[in-house]
NULUM-635851 format. One record per residue (C-alpha): residue number from 1; residue in one letter; x, y, z. Coordinates in nm, 2 decimals. Example, Ala and Ser with C-alpha at 12.3 -4.5 7.8 and 13.67 -1.06 7.14 Angstrom:
# NULUM-635851
+-----+------+--------+--------+--------+
:  nr : rest :      x :      y :      z :
+-----+------+--------+--------+--------+
:   1 :    a :   1.23 :  -0.45 :   0.78 :
:   2 :    s :   1.37 :  -0.11 :   0.71 :
+-----+------+--------+--------+--------+
***
This chain:
# NULUM-635851
+-----+------+--------+--------+--------+
:  nr : rest :      x :      y :      z :
+-----+------+--------+--------+--------+
:   1 :    m :   0.00 :   0.00 :   0.00 :
:   2 :    g :   0.28 :   0.23 :   0.09 :
:   3 :    s :   0.49 :   0.15 :  -0.22 :
:   4 :    s :   0.19 :   0.21 :  -0.45 :
:   5 :    a :   0.14 :   0.55 :  -0.29 :
:   6 :    m :   0.50 :   0.64 :  -0.34 :
:   7 :    d :   0.48 :   0.53 :  -0.70 :
:   8 :    a :   0.17 :   0.74 :  -0.75 :
:   9 :    m :   0.35 :   1.04 :  -0.59 :
:  10 :    q :   0.65 :   0.98 :  -0.81 :
:  11 :    v :   0.44 :   0.96 :  -1.12 :
:  12 :    l :   0.26 :   1.27 :  -1.01 :
:  13 :    f :   0.58 :   1.46 :  -0.95 :
:  14 :    s :   0.72 :   1.33 :  -1.28 :
:  15 :    a :   0.42 :   1.45 :  -1.47 :
:  16 :    f :   0.44 :   1.78 :  -1.29 :
:  17 :    d :   0.81 :   1.81 :  -1.36 :
:  18 :    t :   0.74 :   1.72 :  -1.72 :
:  19 :    g :   0.47 :   1.98 :  -1.74 :
:  20 :    m :   0.68 :   2.24 :  -1.58 :
:  21 :    s :   0.97 :   2.16 :  -1.81 :
:  22 :    s :   0.74 :   2.20 :  -2.11 :
:  23 :    v :   0.62 :   2.53 :  -1.98 :
:  24 :    w :   0.98 :   2.64 :  -1.92 :
:  25 :    r :   1.08 :   2.54 :  -2.27 :
:  26 :    e :   0.79 :   2.73 :  -2.41 :
:  27 :    e :   0.88 :   3.04 :  -2.21 :
:  28 :    d :   1.25 :   2.99 :  -2.31 :
:  29 :    r :   1.15 :   2.95 :  -2.67 :
:  30 :    s :   0.93 :   3.27 :  -2.65 :
:  31 :    w :   1.22 :   3.45 :  -2.48 :
:  32 :    r :   1.46 :   3.34 :  -2.76 :
:  33 :    n :   1.21 :   3.45 :  -3.02 :
:  34 :    e :   1.18 :   3.78 :  -2.85 :
:  35 :    d :   1.56 :   3.80 :  -2.82 :
:  36 :    r :   1.59 :   3.72 :  -3.19 :
:  37 :    q :   1.33 :   3.99 :  -3.27 :
:  38 :    w :   1.52 :   4.24 :  -3.05 :
:  39 :    r :   1.84 :   4.15 :  -3.23 :
:  40 :    s :   1.67 :   4.19 :  -3.56 :
:  41 :    e :   1.53 :   4.53 :  -3.45 :
:  42 :    d :   1.87 :   4.63 :  -3.32 :
:  43 :    i :   2.03 :   4.53 :  -3.65 :
:  44 :    e :   1.77 :   4.73 :  -3.84 :
:  45 :    y :   1.83 :   5.02 :  -3.60 :
:  46 :    r :   2.21 :   5.00 :  -3.65 :
:  47 :    k :   2.15 :   4.98 :  -4.02 :
:  48 :    e :   1.94 :   5.29 :  -4.01 :
:  49 :    e :   2.20 :   5.46 :  -3.79 :
:  50 :    r :   2.47 :   5.37 :  -4.05 :
:  51 :    e :   2.24 :   5.51 :  -4.32 :
:  52 :    w :   2.19 :   5.82 :  -4.12 :
:  53 :    r :   2.56 :   5.86 :  -4.07 :
:  54 :    e :   2.62 :   5.81 :  -4.44 :
:  55 :    q :   2.36 :   6.07 :  -4.52 :
:  56 :    e :   2.51 :   6.31 :  -4.26 :
:  57 :    k :   2.85 :   6.25 :  -4.42 :
:  58 :    d :   2.71 :   6.30 :  -4.77 :
:  59 :    m :   2.54 :   6.62 :  -4.64 :
:  60 :    r :   2.87 :   6.75 :  -4.49 :
:  61 :    e :   3.05 :   6.67 :  -4.81 :
:  62 :    s :   2.78 :   6.84 :  -5.01 :
:  63 :    e :   2.80 :   7.15 :  -4.78 :
:  64 :    l :   3.18 :   7.16 :  -4.83 :
:  65 :    r :   3.13 :   7.13 :  -5.20 :
:  66 :    w :   2.86 :   7.39 :  -5.20 :
:  67 :    r :   3.08 :   7.62 :  -5.00 :
:  68 :    e :   3.37 :   7.57 :  -5.24 :
:  69 :    e :   3.14 :   7.64 :  -5.53 :
:  70 :    d :   3.00 :   7.94 :  -5.36 :
:  71 :    m :   3.35 :   8.08 :  -5.29 :
:  72 :    e :   3.44 :   8.01 :  -5.65 :
:  73 :    q :   3.13 :   8.19 :  -5.77 :
:  74 :    r :   3.21 :   8.48 :  -5.54 :
:  75 :    h :   3.56 :   8.50 :  -5.69 :
:  76 :    v :   3.40 :   8.50 :  -6.04 :
:  77 :    d :   3.16 :   8.78 :  -5.92 :
:  78 :    n :   3.46 :   8.98 :  -5.79 :
:  79 :    a :   3.64 :   8.93 :  -6.11 :
:  80 :    r :   3.34 :   9.04 :  -6.31 :
:  81 :    y :   3.30 :   9.35 :  -6.08 :
:  82 :    l :   3.67 :   9.44 :  -6.15 :
:  83 :    w :   3.62 :   9.39 :  -6.52 :
:  84 :    a :   3.30 :   9.61 :  -6.51 :
:  85 :    r :   3.49 :   9.88 :  -6.32 :
:  86 :    f :   3.77 :   9.86 :  -6.58 :
:  87 :    v :   3.52 :   9.88 :  -6.87 :
:  88 :    e :   3.36 :  10.19 :  -6.71 :
:  89 :    k :   3.70 :  10.35 :  -6.65 :
:  90 :    n :   3.79 :  10.28 :  -7.02 :
:  91 :    r :   3.47 :  10.43 :  -7.13 :
:  92 :    r :   3.52 :  10.74 :  -6.92 :
:  93 :    d :   3.88 :  10.78 :  -7.04 :
:  94 :    v :   3.77 :  10.76 :  -7.41 :
:  95 :    e :   3.49 :  11.01 :  -7.35 :
:  96 :    e :   3.73 :  11.25 :  -7.17 :
:  97 :    k :   4.00 :  11.24 :  -7.44 :
:  98 :    s :   3.73 :  11.26 :  -7.71 :
:  99 :    e :   3.59 :  11.58 :  -7.55 :
: 100 :    q :   3.93 :  11.73 :  -7.52 :
: 101 :    l :   4.02 :  11.65 :  -7.88 :
: 102 :    k :   3.68 :  11.77 :  -8.01 :
: 103 :    a :   3.71 :  12.10 :  -7.82 :
: 104 :    v :   4.06 :  12.18 :  -7.95 :
: 105 :    s :   3.98 :  12.07 :  -8.30 :
: 106 :    s :   3.66 :  12.28 :  -8.31 :
: 107 :    l :   3.83 :  12.59 :  -8.17 :
: 108 :    a :   4.13 :  12.54 :  -8.41 :
: 109 :    a :   3.89 :  12.53 :  -8.71 :
: 110 :    l :   3.71 :  12.83 :  -8.58 :
: 111 :    f :   4.02 :  13.04 :  -8.54 :
: 112 :    a :   4.15 :  12.92 :  -8.88 :
: 113 :    g :   3.81 :  13.03 :  -9.03 :
: 114 :    f :   3.83 :  13.37 :  -8.86 :
: 115 :    a :   4.18 :  13.42 :  -9.01 :
: 116 :    v :   4.07 :  13.32 :  -9.36 :
: 117 :    v :   3.76 :  13.54 :  -9.34 :
: 118 :    t :   3.97 :  13.83 :  -9.22 :
: 119 :    l :   4.21 :  13.77 :  -9.51 :
: 120 :    t :   3.94 :  13.77 :  -9.77 :
: 121 :    q :   3.72 :  14.05 :  -9.63 :
: 122 :    f :   3.98 :  14.29 :  -9.49 :
: 123 :    g :   4.05 :  14.56 :  -9.74 :
: 124 :    f :   4.31 :  14.84 :  -9.73 :
: 125 :    d :   4.49 :  15.09 :  -9.95 :
: 126 :    a :   4.84 :  14.96 : -10.02 :
: 127 :    d :   4.97 :  15.30 : -10.11 :
: 128 :    t :   4.89 :  15.45 :  -9.76 :
: 129 :    v :   5.02 :  15.15 :  -9.56 :
: 130 :    g :   5.38 :  15.06 :  -9.50 :
: 131 :    i :   5.50 :  14.74 :  -9.66 :
: 132 :    v :   5.63 :  14.62 :  -9.32 :
: 133 :    w :   5.28 :  14.61 :  -9.16 :
: 134 :    i :   5.14 :  14.43 :  -9.47 :
: 135 :    a :   5.42 :  14.17 :  -9.45 :
: 136 :    l :   5.37 :  14.12 :  -9.08 :
: 137 :    y :   4.99 :  14.09 :  -9.13 :
: 138 :    g :   5.04 :  13.83 :  -9.40 :
: 139 :    v :   5.29 :  13.63 :  -9.21 :
: 140 :    l :   5.08 :  13.62 :  -8.89 :
: 141 :    t :   4.77 :  13.53 :  -9.08 :
: 142 :    a :   4.95 :  13.24 :  -9.26 :
: 143 :    l :   5.08 :  13.12 :  -8.92 :
: 144 :    v :   4.74 :  13.12 :  -8.77 :
: 145 :    v :   4.59 :  12.92 :  -9.06 :
: 146 :    g :   4.88 :  12.68 :  -9.08 :
: 147 :    l :   4.91 :  12.62 :  -8.70 :
: 148 :    m :   4.54 :  12.58 :  -8.65 :
: 149 :    t :   4.50 :  12.36 :  -8.95 :
: 150 :    i :   4.78 :  12.13 :  -8.83 :
: 151 :    s :   4.63 :  12.12 :  -8.48 :
: 152 :    m :   4.28 :  12.05 :  -8.61 :
: 153 :    v :   4.40 :  11.77 :  -8.84 :
: 154 :    t :   4.61 :  11.61 :  -8.57 :
: 155 :    c :   4.33 :  11.62 :  -8.31 :
: 156 :    t :   4.08 :  11.48 :  -8.56 :
: 157 :    l :   4.31 :  11.19 :  -8.66 :
: 158 :    i :   4.38 :  11.11 :  -8.29 :
: 159 :    l :   4.01 :  11.13 :  -8.22 :
: 160 :    g :   3.94 :  10.88 :  -8.50 :
: 161 :    s :   4.21 :  10.65 :  -8.37 :
: 162 :    i :   4.09 :  10.64 :  -8.01 :
: 163 :    l :   3.73 :  10.58 :  -8.12 :
: 164 :    k :   3.85 :  10.30 :  -8.34 :
: 165 :    n :   4.08 :  10.14 :  -8.08 :
: 166 :    g :   3.90 :  10.22 :  -7.76 :
: 167 :    k :   3.66 :   9.93 :  -7.79 :
: 168 :    l :   3.95 :   9.68 :  -7.85 :
: 169 :    y :   4.04 :   9.69 :  -7.48 :
: 170 :    v :   3.70 :   9.58 :  -7.36 :
: 171 :    n :   3.61 :   9.31 :  -7.61 :
: 172 :    e :   3.54 :   8.94 :  -7.53 :
: 173 :    e :   3.90 :   8.83 :  -7.59 :
: 174 :    a :   4.03 :   9.08 :  -7.33 :
: 175 :    e :   3.76 :   8.98 :  -7.09 :
: 176 :    e :   3.84 :   8.61 :  -7.12 :
: 177 :    e :   4.21 :   8.68 :  -7.07 :
: 178 :    f :   4.14 :   8.89 :  -6.76 :
: 179 :    m :   3.90 :   8.63 :  -6.61 :
: 180 :    f :   4.16 :   8.36 :  -6.66 :
: 181 :    m :   4.42 :   8.58 :  -6.48 :
: 182 :    c :   4.18 :   8.62 :  -6.19 :
: 183 :    k :   4.12 :   8.25 :  -6.16 :
: 184 :    a :   4.49 :   8.18 :  -6.16 :
: 185 :    f :   4.54 :   8.45 :  -5.89 :
: 186 :    v :   4.28 :   8.28 :  -5.67 :
: 187 :    r :   4.45 :   7.94 :  -5.71 :
: 188 :    n :   4.80 :   8.07 :  -5.64 :
: 189 :    h :   4.78 :   8.37 :  -5.40 :
: 190 :    r :   4.78 :   8.15 :  -5.08 :
: 191 :    d :   5.10 :   7.97 :  -5.19 :
: 192 :    n :   5.26 :   8.30 :  -5.30 :
: 193 :    p :   5.16 :   8.59 :  -5.06 :
: 194 :    d :   5.37 :   8.83 :  -5.27 :
: 195 :    l :   5.15 :   8.77 :  -5.58 :
: 196 :    k :   4.98 :   9.09 :  -5.69 :
: 197 :    p :   4.62 :   9.11 :  -5.79 :
: 198 :    p :   4.56 :   9.09 :  -6.17 :
: 199 :    s :   4.50 :   9.38 :  -6.39 :
: 200 :    p :   4.42 :   9.40 :  -6.77 :
: 201 :    r :   4.73 :   9.35 :  -6.98 :
: 202 :    r :   4.63 :   9.61 :  -7.24 :
: 203 :    t :   4.46 :   9.93 :  -7.14 :
: 204 :    f :   4.35 :  10.25 :  -7.32 :
: 205 :    e :   4.54 :  10.45 :  -7.07 :
: 206 :    a :   4.87 :  10.28 :  -7.18 :
: 207 :    f :   4.77 :  10.33 :  -7.55 :
: 208 :    w :   4.71 :  10.70 :  -7.49 :
: 209 :    r :   5.04 :  10.74 :  -7.30 :
: 210 :    i :   5.25 :  10.55 :  -7.56 :
: 211 :    r :   5.08 :  10.64 :  -7.88 :
: 212 :    c :   4.88 :  10.96 :  -7.84 :
: 213 :    e :   5.03 :  11.17 :  -7.56 :
: 214 :    t :   5.32 :  11.32 :  -7.76 :
: 215 :    d :   5.10 :  11.41 :  -8.06 :
: 216 :    w :   4.83 :  11.55 :  -7.83 :
: 217 :    r :   5.08 :  11.78 :  -7.65 :
: 218 :    r :   5.23 :  11.89 :  -7.99 :
: 219 :    s :   4.88 :  11.97 :  -8.13 :
: 220 :    f :   4.79 :  12.16 :  -7.82 :
: 221 :    q :   5.11 :  12.36 :  -7.83 :
: 222 :    l :   5.04 :  12.44 :  -8.20 :
: 223 :    f :   4.69 :  12.55 :  -8.10 :
: 224 :    a :   4.84 :  12.78 :  -7.83 :
: 225 :    l :   5.09 :  12.93 :  -8.08 :
: 226 :    g :   4.80 :  12.97 :  -8.32 :
: 227 :    v :   4.60 :  13.16 :  -8.06 :
: 228 :    l :   4.90 :  13.38 :  -7.99 :
: 229 :    s :   4.95 :  13.44 :  -8.36 :
: 230 :    f :   4.59 :  13.53 :  -8.40 :
: 231 :    l :   4.60 :  13.79 :  -8.11 :
: 232 :    v :   4.93 :  13.93 :  -8.24 :
: 233 :    s :   4.79 :  13.95 :  -8.60 :
: 234 :    l :   4.53 :  14.20 :  -8.46 :
: 235 :    i :   4.81 :  14.45 :  -8.41 :
: 236 :    p :   4.89 :  14.51 :  -8.78 :
: 237 :    i :   4.52 :  14.49 :  -8.86 :
: 238 :    g :   4.45 :  14.77 :  -8.61 :
: 239 :    w :   4.73 :  14.98 :  -8.74 :
: 240 :    i :   4.63 :  14.93 :  -9.10 :
: 241 :    k :   4.26 :  14.98 :  -9.03 :
: 242 :    f :   4.31 :  15.29 :  -8.81 :
: 243 :    s :   4.62 :  15.44 :  -8.98 :
: 244 :    y :   4.44 :  15.76 :  -9.03 :
: 245 :    s :   4.40 :  15.80 :  -8.64 :
: 246 :    p :   4.72 :  15.72 :  -8.46 :
: 247 :    v :   4.54 :  15.75 :  -8.12 :
: 248 :    t :   4.28 :  15.50 :  -8.21 :
: 249 :    a :   4.54 :  15.26 :  -8.35 :
: 250 :    g :   4.75 :  15.30 :  -8.04 :
: 251 :    l :   4.46 :  15.23 :  -7.81 :
: 252 :    f :   4.36 :  14.93 :  -8.02 :
: 253 :    m :   4.71 :  14.78 :  -8.01 :
: 254 :    g :   4.74 :  14.85 :  -7.64 :
: 255 :    i :   4.42 :  14.66 :  -7.56 :
: 256 :    v :   4.55 :  14.38 :  -7.78 :
: 257 :    g :   4.88 :  14.38 :  -7.60 :
: 258 :    i :   4.70 :  14.35 :  -7.26 :
: 259 :    s :   4.50 :  14.07 :  -7.40 :
: 260 :    v :   4.82 :  13.89 :  -7.50 :
: 261 :    i :   4.96 :  13.93 :  -7.15 :
: 262 :    v :   4.64 :  13.80 :  -6.99 :
: 263 :    w :   4.63 :  13.51 :  -7.24 :
: 264 :    g :   4.99 :  13.43 :  -7.15 :
: 265 :    c :   4.90 :  13.41 :  -6.78 :
: 266 :    v :   4.60 :  13.18 :  -6.85 :
: 267 :    q :   4.81 :  12.96 :  -7.08 :
: 268 :    y :   5.08 :  12.93 :  -6.82 :
: 269 :    s :   4.83 :  12.84 :  -6.55 :
: 270 :    w :   4.60 :  12.60 :  -6.73 :
: 271 :    g :   4.78 :  12.51 :  -7.05 :
: 272 :    t :   5.07 :  12.34 :  -6.87 :
: 273 :    h :   4.82 :  12.16 :  -6.65 :
: 274 :    m :   4.64 :  12.01 :  -6.95 :
: 275 :    t :   4.96 :  11.89 :  -7.11 :
: 276 :    s :   5.12 :  11.75 :  -6.80 :
: 277 :    n :   5.12 :  11.39 :  -6.70 :
: 278 :    i :   4.89 :  11.32 :  -6.40 :
: 279 :    h :   4.98 :  10.99 :  -6.26 :
: 280 :    s :   4.72 :  10.79 :  -6.08 :
: 281 :    l :   4.76 :  10.69 :  -5.71 :
: 282 :    e :   4.84 :  10.33 :  -5.81 :
: 283 :    e :   5.14 :  10.45 :  -6.03 :
: 284 :    h :   5.32 :  10.66 :  -5.78 :
: 285 :    k :   5.27 :  10.44 :  -5.47 :
: 286 :    i :   5.37 :  10.07 :  -5.45 :
: 287 :    r :   5.16 :   9.84 :  -5.26 :
: 288 :    e :   5.39 :   9.73 :  -4.98 :
: 289 :    d :   5.12 :   9.63 :  -4.73 :
: 290 :    h :   4.97 :   9.35 :  -4.94 :
: 291 :    a :   4.74 :   9.14 :  -4.72 :
: 292 :    g :   4.71 :   8.84 :  -4.94 :
: 293 :    l :   4.34 :   8.89 :  -5.01 :
: 294 :    p :   4.19 :   8.80 :  -5.34 :
: 295 :    f :   4.18 :   9.10 :  -5.56 :
: 296 :    d :   4.33 :   9.32 :  -5.28 :
: 297 :    w :   4.04 :   9.56 :  -5.29 :
: 298 :    h :   4.17 :   9.84 :  -5.07 :
: 299 :    l :   4.48 :  10.05 :  -5.09 :
: 300 :    s :   4.60 :  10.21 :  -4.77 :
: 301 :    p :   4.57 :  10.59 :  -4.78 :
: 302 :    l :   4.86 :  10.82 :  -4.79 :
: 303 :    p :   4.97 :  11.00 :  -4.47 :
: 304 :    s :   4.79 :  11.33 :  -4.42 :
: 305 :    n :   5.12 :  11.52 :  -4.47 :
: 306 :    k :   5.15 :  11.39 :  -4.82 :
: 307 :    l :   4.81 :  11.48 :  -4.94 :
+-----+------+--------+--------+--------+
***
């Protein structure tokens, strides 16, 4: 009786142990499934994290590339601004020189016309006038016409030349060359701090200084001599015209003499200024404080005692 009870208890415990083992296995299996699921989710998360890191890396690389492209575009814009400023300066220089040449040419033609009209319309009695005054009048009138004609022709030819060649310094070829020089400067200025900002290789200012300045000075000097000859030619005209009244002739020649003196003062004051070379600030001051910046926009001002 006792052994059968023990067997029954043992069977009961074995069945309970088997049931508990089955339950534990089921729970362990579910835990393993959950662990595999967590691992799969962790792998997916790590994969997404790697993708996010790759995207962040790509974004940083894109930002760096965009920054480089933006800087390159800024350099291009700076170069274009410099070129536009050079084009505007070239246009102003051409207009300035054109106005000077037109003014001198027109005045020279006007004086020559006055002299020719005086020569054709001025009448006198050769028997009552000394041959010296007539010769002086003829020589001075010829000087006026000759000097003014040469000055007018020279100014007209120079004007035609600068109007023809002025646009050559702002054409597409010159612009492409200047832009290439700017790009080369941007690439090399960091490695070579002493490298100077680019400037156009050919300029209208250099063309005027080399090709036209001497002829312009000569034509202006001829114009000044022609004006002097015109004023002096009034002296024999006044004597011949008012030979019957020495007082009137003397007053006329005195006024002309005063006019010649005043003209001499004005010519000395402004004529020398027009024919003198006015160097720009960049020509007479060397950039010794170069900061290595692209296109080196600013030039340090001169000390106040040199202004």
